[in-house]
N, C-alpha and C positions, 0 to 999 in steps of 0.2 A: 501494500500500499503505500499513495505516495500524501506527503504534506507538504503544503508551502503557503506563506504568507508572504506578497511585494514586498510588505516596510519590511523586512531584517534581510539586513547589512549580505549580502552575495557568502554563497559556503556549497557545496556539499557532502553533509556527512550523510553513513549509512552499516546499518544493522541488518547481522542475520542468524538465524539457528539454526549451526548444525548436531548431528544425531549423536556427538560427543564435547559439545562446548557451542559458543557465540563467537558471532569478531564484531565487535565496534573498528568502525574507520573513519576519517578527514580526512582531506587536506591541511596544508597548513598554514591556506593568504587567510591572510582580514582583512576584509576588502569594504568599502563604505562607497555605493556609487560606482563613480570609475575616478575613485583615489580611491589606491595600494596603503592599507596602512603599516601591514607589514607583511612580508613571505613566511613569519617563522612563530605562528601565535598556533598553540596547543588546547588544541579543541575535546580531549579527549579521555578521560580523567577516571582513575582509582578509585571507587567509595571504598569494599571491602578488598578482601582476598581475592574474593568470590566473585564479584559484584561487578564491572564497570559502566559507565555513561559516552555515549558522546553527543556532543554539539550545534544547532547553528545557528547564528544572534551572534548579540553585543559581547565580546571574547568579556569584559567587565564581570557583567550579569553574573553569563555562566560559570567564571569564577568561583563567585557568593555563594548562587546554591548550590553547588558544588565541596564547595568547604562547611554548609551548614548540613548537606549533605552526607557529608563523611562523620560529625559530627555528631548529631543523631542518631546513626547508625550504633557508630561507638558503645553510646550510651544506652541502647538500647540493648545488645550486647552482654554490657557490661551488668545493667539490671536483669535480664533476661537469663541471663548466662546462656546461650545460645546467639545462635547469627542468623543475623533481619534477613526475610528469604528475597527472592529482586522484587515476588509482588510485593512486599510488603515497602522496601525499599522504594519503589516506583509509585506508593500509595503518599510515602508521606512527601516525596519530591512534588507530588501536584497536590497537598493540602500546604508544603511554602509557596510554590506557587498563585495558590486563590488565595491565599492571607496578604495577597500581593497583587490582587485583584484591582486594585482602579489608581494601582502604579505598577505595575507588573512590571517583572525581570522578563526583555525583550532578548528571549532563548527559548525554541522547539528543544526539545529533549530524547533523546532513544536510550534506555534502560536496558539491559540483562549481561545475563550473567548465568551463574549453576548452582543451583540448590540442590535441597532432598528431596523435592519434582520433578531434578533435572533442569535443561537449557532454553532459557528463555527471555522474553523480549519483550517490550512495550514501549510506547512514545507518547510523547506528554506533548499539547501546545501551550503557549502562555497562559490559557485556565486552569492550568492545572488539568486540564483530561485524561486520563491512563487509556490507553488500549493498547491491548494483545496481541501481537498480527507475529510469523512465519518472517519477515525477514520489512525492512523501514525504509526511504530514504526523505533525507530534511532540505531545504539550504531552498540557494535559487538553481544546483544544478541537479534537482531532487526529478528533473520531468527523463533525462540523459541519463539516471544511471537506472531508475525504477523501470527503464525498458531491457535497461541487463537484466534486471533480476524475472524479470518475468518469463524471460525466453530462459536463463540459463538456471534455476532456482530446480531440486528436491527436498523434499522430506525427509531424504535420507545424503545429505552434505554430510561427505569429511568434513573434519579442523578445515584441514590443509585445502582443501576443494573449495569452503566459503573461502579462505581465505585470495586465493587468486578470486572467484569471481566479485570476493569485496574492492581488489585491486585493479579487475576489468574497469564495472561498476566507475569507478571512481576518474579510474584514466579517461575513459572516455568525457565523465563529465570536463573531466580539465582541457579539452579538447575542443567542446565545445560554448565551455560558459567563463563568459572572460569577468567571471567574477570571481569564480576557482582557482587553483595554484599554488602553487611551491612543490617544498615534500607530502607524501603519507603517511600518518601515522598510523597505523595497527594495532591493535589492542586482541590478541586471543585470550578470552575466557573459557577455564573448564576448570574439573574440579582440582585440576594439580595446582589451581591459580591462574597468574594474572601475568601475561607478556607481555611487552610491548617492543614495538618496535619501530624505525623509521624510515620509510622505502625513497631515494630521492628519483627525482623524478627526472632534471636537465643533466 
């Protein structure tokens, strides 16, 4: 499923569920209109040891939201003596976004991870709506990226196959969306933990 708001700064961010984990990925360009602010902006974040998030929007807003989510998830784990689930982390972020509905965080978010129920993925809009899905694309390059997923996605993808599809989708967007660019930030989430890598595109 593809989600897009015209008012957001340019970006292409993707996420997909594989049979043994979740892939979250984004390009690193931070642009606003035709102005490129930075080519090294980080839009993929670790929330817990088995949950991550990828965003499109204002980098400052996503940084604050991710810090809040990580702190509240840590408090939850300490008080309940068990890790927060992916669904609970997504609902937590949805609540944080909804609390700011009159002065919202300008960021769309994909939350993914692995818990006792297996790998799962959720998409959040500015108002905190939480939508579960197998794959998602957000940002100005979402229409291009979602075409790759609709063509190549399967329910039984391995984590390596999912990584390749995410890279293919991002590269397609980089070739066609002027607001997307820079390097690719790839986060692989499995039951063993989180692995992050940066792929240069030039």
